[in-house]
C-alpha positions in Angstrom: 18.2 -29.2 -30.9 17.0 -30.6 -27.6 14.3 -28.4 -26.1 15.2 -27.0 -22.7 12.7 -28.1 -20.1 10.8 -25.3 -18.5 10.5 -25.6 -14.7 6.9 -25.6 -13.7 6.0 -22.9 -11.3 5.5 -24.2 -7.8 1.9 -23.7 -6.7 1.3 -21.4 -3.7 -1.1 -22.2 -0.9 -4.2 -20.1 -0.4 -3.5 -16.8 1.4 0.3 -17.5 1.1 0.9 -13.8 0.4 -0.7 -12.6 3.7 1.6 -10.6 6.0 0.5 -12.3 9.2 1.5 -15.9 10.0 -1.8 -17.0 11.4 -3.6 -15.9 8.2 -1.2 -18.0 6.1 -1.9 -21.0 8.3 -5.6 -20.6 8.4 -6.4 -22.5 5.1 -4.4 -25.5 6.3 -6.1 -25.5 9.7 -9.6 -25.3 8.2 -8.8 -28.1 5.7 -7.4 -30.3 8.4 -10.4 -29.7 10.7 -12.8 -30.5 7.9 -10.9 -33.7 7.0 -10.8 -34.9 10.6 -14.5 -34.2 11.1 -16.0 -35.3 7.8 -14.0 -38.5 7.4 -15.5 -40.4 10.4 -18.9 -38.6 10.0 -19.3 -39.8 6.4 -18.5 -43.4 7.3 -21.0 -43.4 10.2 -23.8 -41.7 8.3 -23.4 -43.8 5.1 -23.4 -47.1 7.1 -25.8 -46.4 9.9 -28.4 -44.1 8.2 -28.1 -45.1 4.5 -27.2 -48.8 5.1 -24.2 -48.7 2.7 -21.5 -51.4 3.0 -18.8 -50.4 5.4 -15.9 -50.9 3.0 -17.6 -48.9 0.2 -18.5 -46.2 2.8 -14.9 -46.0 4.0 -13.5 -45.7 0.5 -16.1 -42.9 -0.4 -15.3 -41.1 2.8 -11.6 -41.0 2.1 -12.1 -39.9 -1.5 -14.5 -37.1 -0.4 -12.6 -35.8 2.6 -8.9 -36.3 2.1 -8.6 -34.2 -1.1 -9.6 -31.1 1.0 -6.0 -31.0 2.2 -4.9 -30.9 -1.4 -7.4 -28.0 -2.1 -5.2 -25.6 -0.1 -2.5 -25.8 -2.9 -4.3 -27.3 -5.9 -8.1 -26.8 -5.5 -8.9 -27.7 -9.1 -7.2 -31.1 -8.9 -8.9 -31.7 -5.6 -12.2 -30.9 -7.2 -11.8 -33.6 -9.9 -11.4 -36.2 -7.2 -14.2 -35.0 -4.9 -16.6 -34.4 -7.7 -16.0 -38.0 -9.1 -16.3 -39.4 -5.5 -19.6 -37.5 -4.9 -21.2 -38.8 -8.1 -19.9 -42.3 -7.4 -21.4 -42.1 -3.9 -24.8 -41.0 -5.3 -24.8 -44.0 -7.7 -23.8 -46.4 -4.9 -26.7 -45.2 -2.8 -29.1 -46.3 -5.6 -28.3 -49.9 -4.6 -29.5 -49.6 -1.0 -32.8 -48.9 0.5 -32.8 -45.7 2.7 -35.5 -43.6 4.1 -37.2 -40.9 2.0 -36.4 -38.2 4.5 -32.6 -38.6 3.9 -30.9 -36.3 1.4 -30.0 -37.7 -2.0 -27.9 -37.6 -4.2 -25.5 -35.8 -1.8 -25.8 -36.3 2.0 -25.2 -33.3 4.3 -21.5 -34.1 5.0 -20.8 -34.2 1.3 -22.5 -30.8 0.9 -20.2 -29.3 3.6 -17.0 -30.5 2.0 -18.1 -29.6 -1.5 -19.0 -26.0 -0.5 -15.7 -25.5 1.2 -14.0 -26.8 -1.9 -16.0 -24.4 -4.1 -14.9 -21.5 -1.9 -11.2 -22.5 -2.4 -11.8 -22.7 -6.1 -13.3 -19.3 -6.2 -10.3 -17.8 -4.3 -7.8 -19.4 -6.8 -9.2 -20.1 -10.3 -10.4 -17.7 -13.0 -13.9 -16.8 -13.8 -14.1 -19.2 -16.9 -13.0 -22.2 -14.8 -15.6 -21.3 -12.1 -18.4 -21.2 -14.7 -17.3 -24.6 -16.1 -17.2 -26.1 -12.5 -20.7 -24.8 -11.8 -22.1 -26.1 -15.1 -20.6 -29.6 -14.4 -22.1 -29.5 -10.9 -25.5 -28.5 -12.2 -25.4 -31.0 -15.0 -24.5 -33.9 -12.6 -27.2 -32.7 -10.2 -29.9 -32.6 -12.9 -28.8 -35.9 -14.5 -29.0 -37.7 -11.2 -32.4 -36.3 -10.6 -33.8 -38.4 -13.4 -32.9 -41.6 -11.5 -33.9 -40.4 -8.0 -35.2 -43.4 -6.0 -37.9 -41.3 -4.2 -38.7 -38.8 -7.0 -37.0 -35.5 -7.7 -37.6 -32.4 -5.5 -36.2 -29.0 -4.8 -33.9 -30.4 -2.0 -31.9 -32.4 -4.6 -30.7 -29.1 -6.1 -29.0 -27.9 -2.9 -25.5 -28.7 -4.1 -26.0 -26.7 -7.3 -27.4 -23.7 -5.4 -24.9 -23.7 -2.5 -22.0 -24.5 -4.7 -22.8 -21.7 -7.0 -23.0 -19.2 -4.1 -19.6 -20.4 -2.7 -18.0 -20.1 -6.2 -19.5 -16.6 -6.6 -18.3 -15.5 -3.1 -14.8 -16.8 -3.6 -14.5 -15.2 -7.1 -15.7 -11.8 -5.8 -13.2 -11.9 -3.0 -10.4 -12.9 -5.3 -11.1 -10.2 -7.8 -11.4 -7.6 -5.0 -8.0 -8.6 -3.8 -6.5 -8.4 -7.3 -7.9 -4.9 -7.8 -6.5 -3.8 -4.4 -3.1 -5.3 -5.3 -3.0 -3.6 -8.7 -4.0 -0.3 -7.1 -1.2 -0.6 -4.5 1.3 -1.4 -7.2 0.1 1.6 -9.3 0.4 3.9 -6.3 3.9 2.7 -5.7 4.9 3.3 -9.3 3.2 6.7 -9.3 5.0 7.7 -6.1 8.3 6.7 -7.6 7.6 8.5 -10.8 6.5 11.6 -8.9 9.7 11.6 -6.9 11.8 11.1 -10.1 9.9 14.0 -11.9 10.5 16.3 -8.9 14.2 15.4 -8.8 14.5 16.1 -12.6 12.6 19.4 -12.3 14.9 20.5 -9.4 18.0 19.5 -11.4 16.8 21.5 -14.4 16.1 24.5 -12.1 19.6 24.2 -10.6 21.1 24.0 -14.1 19.3 27.2 -15.2 20.5 29.0 -12.1 24.1 27.8 -12.5 23.9 29.0 -16.1 23.2 32.5 -14.9 26.0 32.3 -12.3 28.6 31.0 -14.7 27.5 33.2 -17.5 28.1 36.3 -15.4 31.7 35.2 -14.7 32.4 34.3 -18.3 31.0 37.6 -19.5 33.4 39.4 -17.1 36.3 37.3 -18.5 35.3 38.2 -22.0 35.0 41.9 -21.3 38.4 42.0 -19.4 40.1 40.1 -22.2 38.7 42.4 -24.9 39.6 45.6 -23.1 43.0 44.6 -21.9 44.8 46.2 -24.8 43.1 49.5 -24.0 43.5 49.4 -20.2 47.1 48.1 -20.3 49.6 50.2 -22.2 52.5 48.9 -24.3 51.3 45.3 -24.5 53.5 43.1 -26.7 51.8 41.7 -29.8 51.9 38.1 -28.6 50.2 39.1 -25.3 47.4 41.0 -27.3 46.9 37.9 -29.4 46.7 35.8 -26.2 44.0 38.1 -24.7 42.1 38.0 -28.0 42.2 34.2 -28.0 40.9 34.2 -24.4 38.0 36.4 -25.3 37.1 34.4 -28.3 37.2 31.1 -26.4 35.1 32.6 -23.6 32.5 33.9 -26.1 32.4 30.5 -27.8 32.0 28.6 -24.5 29.3 31.0 -23.3 27.4 30.5 -26.6 27.6 26.7 -26.4 26.5 26.7 -22.8 23.5 28.9 -23.6 22.5 26.6 -26.5 22.8 23.4 -24.4 21.0 24.8 -21.4 18.4 26.6 -23.5 16.4 23.4 -23.7 16.0 23.4 -19.9 14.0 26.6 -20.0 10.4 25.8 -20.5 7.9 28.0 -22.2 7.0 29.7 -19.0 10.6 30.7 -18.2 11.4 33.6 -20.4 14.9 34.0 -19.1 15.2 35.4 -15.6 17.1 38.8 -15.7 17.2 39.4 -12.0 20.4 38.5 -10.1 20.3 35.1 -8.4 19.7 35.4 -4.7 22.2 34.6 -2.0 22.9 35.0 1.7 21.9 38.7 1.7 18.4 37.9 0.5 17.6 35.3 3.2 16.6 38.1 5.6 13.8 39.0 3.2 12.6 35.3 3.3 12.5 35.5 7.1 10.6 38.8 7.1 8.0 37.3 4.7 7.6 34.3 6.9 7.2 36.4 10.0 4.4 38.3 8.3 2.4 35.1 8.0 1.9 35.1 11.8 4.7 32.9 13.1 7.6 34.4 15.1 11.0 33.9 13.4 14.4 34.4 15.0 17.1 35.0 12.5 20.9 34.9 13.0 22.5 36.3 9.8 26.0 35.7 8.4 27.9 38.4 6.5 30.7 36.1 5.3 31.7 36.1 1.6 30.7 32.8 0.1 30.8 31.4 -3.5 27.7 32.3 -5.5 26.7 28.6 -5.9 26.9 28.1 -2.1 24.9 31.3 -1.4 22.3 30.3 -3.9 22.0 26.8 -2.5 21.7 28.2 1.0 18.9 30.6 -0.1 16.9 27.8 -1.8 17.3 25.4 1.2 16.0 28.1 3.7 13.3 29.1 1.2 12.0 25.5 1.1 12.3 24.9 4.8 10.4 28.1 5.7 7.7 27.2 3.1 7.3 23.8 4.8 6.9 25.6 8.1 4.1 27.7 6.7 2.4 24.7 5.1 2.6 22.1 7.9 3.2 24.1 11.1 1.5 27.6 10.7 2.2 29.9 13.6 5.1 27.9 15.0 8.1 29.6 16.4 11.1 29.2 14.0 14.8 29.8 14.3 17.0 30.4 11.3 20.8 30.7 11.8 23.8 31.0 9.4 27.4 30.7 10.5 30.8 29.9 9.1 32.8 27.3 11.0 35.7 24.9 10.7 35.5 21.2 11.6 36.6 20.3 15.1 39.1 17.8 13.9 40.9 20.6 11.9 40.5 18.7 8.6 38.9 20.3 5.6 38.1 23.9 4.9 35.5 26.3 6.2 31.9 25.4 6.0 28.7 27.4 5.9 26.4 25.9 8.6 22.7 26.5 8.0 20.0 25.6 10.6 16.2 26.0 10.4 14.3 24.6 13.4 10.6 25.1 14.1 8.6 24.3 17.2 5.2 22.4 17.1 2.3 24.5 15.8 0.2 26.2 18.5 -2.8 24.4 17.0 -2.9 21.3 14.8 -3.5 22.5 11.2 -7.0 21.7 9.8 -5.4 20.4 6.6 -2.7 21.0 4.1 -2.7 24.5 2.7 -1.9 23.2 -0.8 -4.1 20.4 -2.1 -1.7 19.6 -5.0 1.6 19.4 -3.1 4.0 16.8 -4.2 5.5 16.1 -0.8 9.0 16.0 -2.2 10.5 19.3 -0.9 13.4 17.5 0.7 14.4 16.1 -2.7 15.3 19.6 -3.8 17.2 20.3 -0.6 19.3 17.1 -1.0 20.0 18.0 -4.6 21.2 21.5 -3.7 23.5 20.1 -1.0 24.8 17.4 -3.3 25.6 20.1 -5.9 28.2 21.8 -3.6 29.4 18.6 -1.9 27.8 19.3 1.5 25.7 17.3 4.0 22.0 17.6 5.0 20.2 16.4 8.1 16.5 16.8 8.1 13.8 15.2 10.3 11.2 15.6 13.0 12.1 16.4 16.6 10.8 14.5 19.7 8.6 17.5 20.8 6.8 17.6 17.4 8.9 20.2 15.7 11.1 19.8 12.6 14.8 20.5 12.0 16.8 21.1 8.8 20.6 21.3 9.2 23.0 21.7 6.3 26.7 22.1 6.0 28.0 23.6 2.7 31.8 23.6 2.1 33.3 26.9 1.0 36.3 25.3 -0.7 36.4 23.1 -3.8 37.8 20.1 -2.0 36.1 18.8 1.1 37.1 15.5 2.8 33.5 14.8 3.7 
């Protein structure tokens, strides 16, 4: 079998992941500037000060300066060329007679280019590679010190010291960037998981509440079917059998539903026995919010609505008022409920729910709940989706907040 060639990953330039364009172009600009400055400077210094042959000096200058452009994309490959050129230049200077005051084995312009290259290596390569590069630099520096034309001294170790500092600095910056990137990724994952968990918890809560609503109706059906033969006189035998079958099916369905939804009740939920709230209980929410110090204007609605719609409306108002208490304490709030029909005449009646609060009189010192998830709107949207309605929630230009929901009162809604 012929092996499938694996496409080599294209190397990325230094700072290629930066969000700003000028930051991405900065490594190329620095490398080009160093190349333009160091190339003629190296030729002039090697020929005029050190007395090296012009052709040799030019070749060394190109080999020491030009790879700095390659270092933006492949710093390790550029280091191979520059390191070999620097060592070759030191050996070439052994054949000429230069003044004792001049640096050897690496002239000043070579130090500048090599330090910039080490910084690029530190920003790109791993810690093990950086250690090997520094050991190779120190080894070459010490080895050349044994053949120094004017005797070895501390200044001959400048490349080892400065190169090590540049490698360390680049490595620290790279690892710091990696840590920040991983933290940002983890925060993104945690936020997504927190939102998903909040959504699942709200769905489980809705399922438990629907169980109570549906269980009530099915219990009524069972009782009516069981007592039909006592309430209705002279029922034919086949009609009695039909009522008996209806009661048995209702009891069986009710038992299956309780077994399936029983897993949704956690250990803390011991089976709520109180009736589920609806439109009639929203006034109690308004009164409780008003007692916290913020004026609340309430426009009730006495219309008969399905239990699922009433429960969803109650929970949406409950969450909206809780957010007012948390984030805008003392703000004036308006809660209104009304039943309307779309202007276009299509679709059935809808329950319109509106909760609007003004900006708080004073900016809150901080959140009232340190452990809040910040996902209250998730539950609202899930409640609206349950009954096929719509939700519009968001800040107002004056600094307040608005929650508007439309919940259809019929099974089919064109929206």
